[in-house]
N, C-alpha and C positions, 0 to 999 in steps of 0.2 A: 426371613425372605429378603433377598437383595433386589432392590429396584434400580433400573438403569434410567437415567434421565433421557429425555427426548430433545435435548438442546441441539441447536444448529440444524434442526430438521432431520436428524439421523434417527431412524426407527430402530427400536431395540433388536428385532430379529436380524437386521442387516449388520448391526454392530456385533452381535454374537457370532455371525458367520465370519466376520473379519478376524475376531479373536481366535476362532478355531482354525481357520485356514491360513492366516497370516504367517505364523512361524514356519509352516511347511513350505510356503512359497519362498520365504527368505532363506531356507536351509540350503538351497541349491547354489547360493553364492558364498564364496569363501573370501574373507577379507585378508589381503596380503599383509597389510600393515606398512609402516615406514621402513626404509632400507636400514639394515643393521649398522652400516657405516657409510662414510662419505665416498664419492666417486674416486677421489685420490687414493684412499685406503684400498678401495676395490681394485684399482689398477695394480697396486703393489702386491696385494695378496694373490690375485689371479696370476700375475707374472711369476711370483715365487712358486706357486703350485706347478705351473707349466715348466719352469726351469728345473724342477726337482722330480719330475715324473720319471718312473722307471717301472720295469715289469712287476716288481714286488708291490708297488703302491698304485698301480694303474687304475684298478677299479675304484679304490677309495678316492683317488683324485677326480675321476669322472663324476662320482656321486657328489662330491663336495662342490665341484663347479656347476653341475646341474642344479644344485640347491641354490646357487646364487643367481641363476638366470632370470627369475621373476623380476629382479631389480636391475641386474647388470648384464643383460644380454648383449648390448652394444659394446660394452667394455670387454667382455669375453671375446667377441668378434675381433676387436682391435688388437687384443693381445695375441690371439692365434695368428692373425695376419702378420703382425710385427715379428713374432717369434719365428715364423717361416722365412721371413726375409733377412734374417741375420744368421750367423754361423751357429752351429749346434742344433739345427732344425731336425736332425734325425730322431731326437727324442719325441718330437711332436707326432711322429707316425703312430705312436701308441694311443693317442687320444683324438687325433684329428677327425677320423670318420664318425665316431659317436657324438662329437661336439660341434662339428661344422654345420652351418646352414648355407643357403644359396649364396649369400654374400661372401662368406669365407671360401667356399669352393671356387667361386669365380676369381677371387684375388690370388689364391694359392696356385691354381692351375695357370693363370695368366703369368704370374711371376716366374714359375718354373719353366714355362715355355718361352717367354720373352727373354729371360736371362740365359737360358739354354747353355748350361755348362754341366760338366760331370758332377758338380756339387749340387745342382738343383734338378737335373733330369738324368736319372740313372736307373738301372734295373731294380735297385732296392726300393725306390719310391714309386715304381710303375704300378703296383697293385693299388696303393692308396690313391694315386692320381686317377687311375681308371675307375675306381669305385666312386670317387667324387663326381666324375663326368657322367657316370651312369645314373647316379642319383639326382644330379642337377645338370641336365643336358645343356643348358645355356652356357655353363662354364667351359664346355669343350668346343665352342663355335670357332674361336680363333685358331685353336689347335688343328681342327679339321680343315678350315679354310686355307691355312698356309700349306698343309701337306697336300691338298688337292690342287694347289696352284700349278701353273704351267711349268715352273722350274722348282723342283723339290729342294727343300732346305739342305744345306750342307751340315751333316751331323757326324759327330765322332762315333767310333764303334760302340761305346757305352750308351750314348744318346740314341743311336739307331736301334740298339737292342731294347731300350726302354720304350721307344715308340712302337716297335713291332709287338712287344709284350702287351702293351695297352690295347692295341687293335685286336690282337688274337684273343685276349681274355674278355673283351667287352661283350656283354650280353647283346643279343640281336634286337636292339631297340631302335625304332624309327628307321633312319637310313644309315646306321652305323655299319651294317654288314656290306652294303653297296659301296660305301666310302672306303672301307678297309680293302675290298677287292680291287679298288683303283690305286690304293696307296702301297700295299704290301709288295706288288711286283717291282716297284722302284727299289726296294730293299730285299730282293728275292733271296739272296744268299743267307742273310741274317734271319729272315722269316722262316725259311725252310729248315735252317739249323735248329731254331727254337721248336718248330713243330715236330721234327724228328726226335728231338730230345723228349718232348712231351709224350710222343707215341711210344717211346721205349720205357717210360716211367711206370710207377705203380698205381698212379691215380687213374681209375677207370674212366672217369668223366673227361679228364684231360686227354687220354688216349683217343676217346671217341671224337672229341672236338678237333684233335690234330688230324685224324683221318678225314674229317669233313673239309677242313681248311686245305689240306694238301690236294685233295681232289679238286676243289674249286680253283685253286691257284694254277693247277695244270689243265684247266678247262674241262674237267670231267664232270659227270653228273654228281650232284651232292649225294653222299652216301657211298661213294666208291671206296673200295678197300684195295690198297696197293702196298708194296714193299718199298723201303727207302733205298732202292738201287737205281742210280741214274742211267745204268746201261741196259735197262729193260724197257720194253714197250708196255704201256699200260692201257687198259680199257676199263670203262666205268662198270661198276656193278650196281645196278639200280634195283630198288625193291619193286616187285611185281604185285599186282592186286591180290594174288593168292598167298603172298608172304614169302615166296621163293625168290632167289636172286637171279638176275640176268646173267648172260654169258660174260666171260672175261678172258683176256689173253695175258699171259705172264711168261714170256719166253724170249730168248735172245733174238734180236732183229735179224732177219735173213736178207741176203743181198737181193735186190729187186732188179730183174732184167729189164731192158728197155722194152717199150710196147711192141716194137717191130720184132725183136727176138722172141718175146713171149708168144706173139701170134704165130710165128713159124715153128716153134718147138712142138714136135709131135708128142702125143701122150704115149707112154710106154705100153706096148702090147706084146703079145707073143711073137708077132712078126717083125717087130723092129727093136727087140732087145739087143744090146751090143754083144757081139760075138766074144766068146771066152778067149783069152790069149793063148797062143800055142805054148807047149811045155817049155820051150827054150826061153820064153819071156815070163815064166811064172814068178820070177823074183821081182819083176817090175809090174806092179798091179796097174790095172787100167785107171785112168783119171776118174775122179768122182763126178757124177752127173751134176749139172748146174743146180744150185740151190733153188728150192721152190719158195715162192712168196708165202709169208705167214698167213694163215686163214683170217679173213676179215670177220670180226664178230657180228652177229646179227644185232640190229638196232634194238635197244631195250624197249620193252613195251611200256607205253606211257601209263602213269598212274591215273586210274579212272574211278577212284573211291570218293568218299566224302571230302569236299573241299573246304568246309568251314563248320563251325559248331560253337556251342556254349557249354562250358564246364562249371559245375557248382559243387562246393564242398558239402558233404553230408556228415551226419553224426554230431558229436558234441563240439564245443568251441575248440579252436586251435590255440594252444598256449603260446605265449611269447617265445620266440626263437625256435618253435617247433616247425616241422615240415609236413606238408600235405602233398600226396603224389597222385597224379592222374596218369593212367597208362594207355597204351595202344593208340598213340597218335601216329600218323603216317611219317615215315622216315624221309621227310622232305623239309625244305626251308619253310618255316611257319612264322607268321606275324601274330603277336599276342597283344591283346588289349585288356588291361587290368589296372587296379588301383596301386600304382607304384609307391605311394606314400606308406602303404601298409604291407605290401608283399614284395618279396624278392624272388624272381623266377629264373630257372635255368632248365635246359633240356639235357637229358642223359639217355644213353642207349637203353632200349627195352628188349623185349623178347620177340623173336620171329620177325626181324626186320621192321620193328616199330621203335618209337622213342617215348620216353616218359617226360612229363612236365612236373617239376618239383617246385612248389611254392613254399617259401619260408616267411613266417610271420615276424617282421622286423619292427612292429609297433611296440608300444609300451605295455600292452596287456593282451589278454586272449581275444580272439576274433571269432564271432559266431557265424560269419557269412563271408564267402569269397566267390566271385564270379569272374571267369576268364573267357573272353571271346577269342577264338583262334581262326585263322584262315591260311590256306596254302598260298605262298607267294608265287605267281606265275613265272 
């Protein structure tokens, strides 16, 4: 039989409890240990990895660099920022999004925007810069502030295309959509060219977003469907509460008579039809009657359905990089509130004049729960 001493006032039962539960409590902590090499060596190794990244070794490079972050996160940040500020930055687009944090995003976007040349702000970099600004909204403050200023910046054609692409593809987070609607008309030709290109492409989500943007840029109700012909008159097609579409006009514009002439013109009846020309004038047909004004479409019925709600995932955990879809949201501008550190959200066309909300798990593991609060923006 083993006896435990009662020294230092410790009773045996309490000591036994400590022995039983002590290891379990300590098991939740993992000791990192000392760094594998010095900061100077870390700078050199991280810089070499970034200088040699290519599509074939992209994932291996990301895994290696992530493995060094417990000791050298600041050094990785410094090398990513320095690499973007020197020539050869295009290779960093392969690893920038998975490795960047708020500090890196702010420095990279600031440099690209302030430097503002075809080598730092161009359509090839637009997706990466847009994703950084969406993930870390603070990084885009200067970008938006300058574009919303009273005098728009002078941009080259490639820079203008990059700016429009960022604004068009940006998820509707916070005030981004309202800001884009103020900025894009300043570069209307470029913006509409990109949107028409998207609408004619094979990507269904891009086609849907292009429809929405073109309608909003032309002052139509969100959800309008129109054709890319500048010679036609457009009217919005708005979703109705029963799921049907409102009226639309898609015909060549007719000449509009003056109000005085329109008021005097009689309606054609049996008594005032023009007389048929005599046989001798059969070869000279009578002039065509004055054109009538195009019919004015009835005002679309306002949406009067549910204006807000809460969506929750059901079923098993959502794996990393997997998507969860919510259906039957109203086809209107919607504001979303959710955990942006874990989920990436986008809207896509649904069935019967509705839209779908697609959540993608961008965290490092499966997620058992997701909650999204949505509301229609007035």
